[in-house]
N, C-alpha and C positions, 0 to 999 in steps of 0.2 A: 216862117218854117211851119210845115204841117206837124200836127201833134195828135196822138191817140191818148185819150184820158180813160183809164180803166176804172170802172166803178162797180160796186155791188150794193144793192139796196139803196141806190141813189147817191151813195157817198163815193167821192173820188178817192181812189186808193193810191194811184201812181199816174205819172205822165210820161209818155214816151215820144221824144222828138223823132220825126221821120226825115232823115237827110235825103237830099236829092240823089238820084242815080243809085238807089239801094233796093234791096229786097229784104223785107222784114217778115219772119215766120212767127206764127203764134200756135201754141199747143201745150200739152202736158210734158213733153219730153224736154230734158235740160239742154238739148241741142238747139232749141228754138231761140230766136232773138228775144221773144217775149214768152216767158213760161207762166202758165196759169194753173192754179190748183183748183181744177173743176172736173169732177168725175164725168160730166157730160161732154167734155172736150176730148177730141182724139189726140194721140201723141203728136202728130203733125196735122193740125186742123186746117189752117189757112195761111195765105201769104198776102202781103201788100207790096206791090211793085211801084216804085216812084221813078219815073223816067220822063225827062224833058217836060217837067211840070204836070204830067198826067199821073194820077194815083188810081191804081186798079186793085181791087180785092179779088182774090181767087181762092175758092174752096179747094182743098187738096184731097177730096174724096172722103171727107169726114163722115162718120156714121150718123151723127145727129144734125149735120148741116150747119150752115152759117146764115144768119139772117141780117138783112139791112133794113132798118125801119120796119121790122116785123115780117118781112117777106124773105122766104128762103131763096138764096141765090147761089149760082155756081161761079159767076164772074159779074163784077159790077164796077163801073167807073165811079169814083167818089168825088164829090164837089165840095163838101163841107157841111157840117151840121148833122150828118147821118149818125144813127145809132147802130152799131154792129153788135150782134148778140151771139155768143158762143156758150151754150149751156145756160148757166146762171150768171155768167159774167158779161158785162156790157162795156163797150168802148164807144166813146164819142169821138168822131173824127172832126178835127178843126183845122181850118186853113189859116 
């Protein structure tokens, strides 16, 4: 199963399994699947769609953007091993 590992300053804080056929939202709002306490994050920052084995990251119009391996992206297919950056918070995507 695919997993997001949330880390700050290189330390893993939490792990989030990504079930198949789901949409996971990330941001400051408590309405998100994954809530992050990061002032540089938007309330609804980005989402990850898992569908038929494909995993796609989609920025939801965030003010500060979403980065994958240091590059700002709007949409990106994830393969495994990428580092997602939202403000000061990092997630490592593992398959």
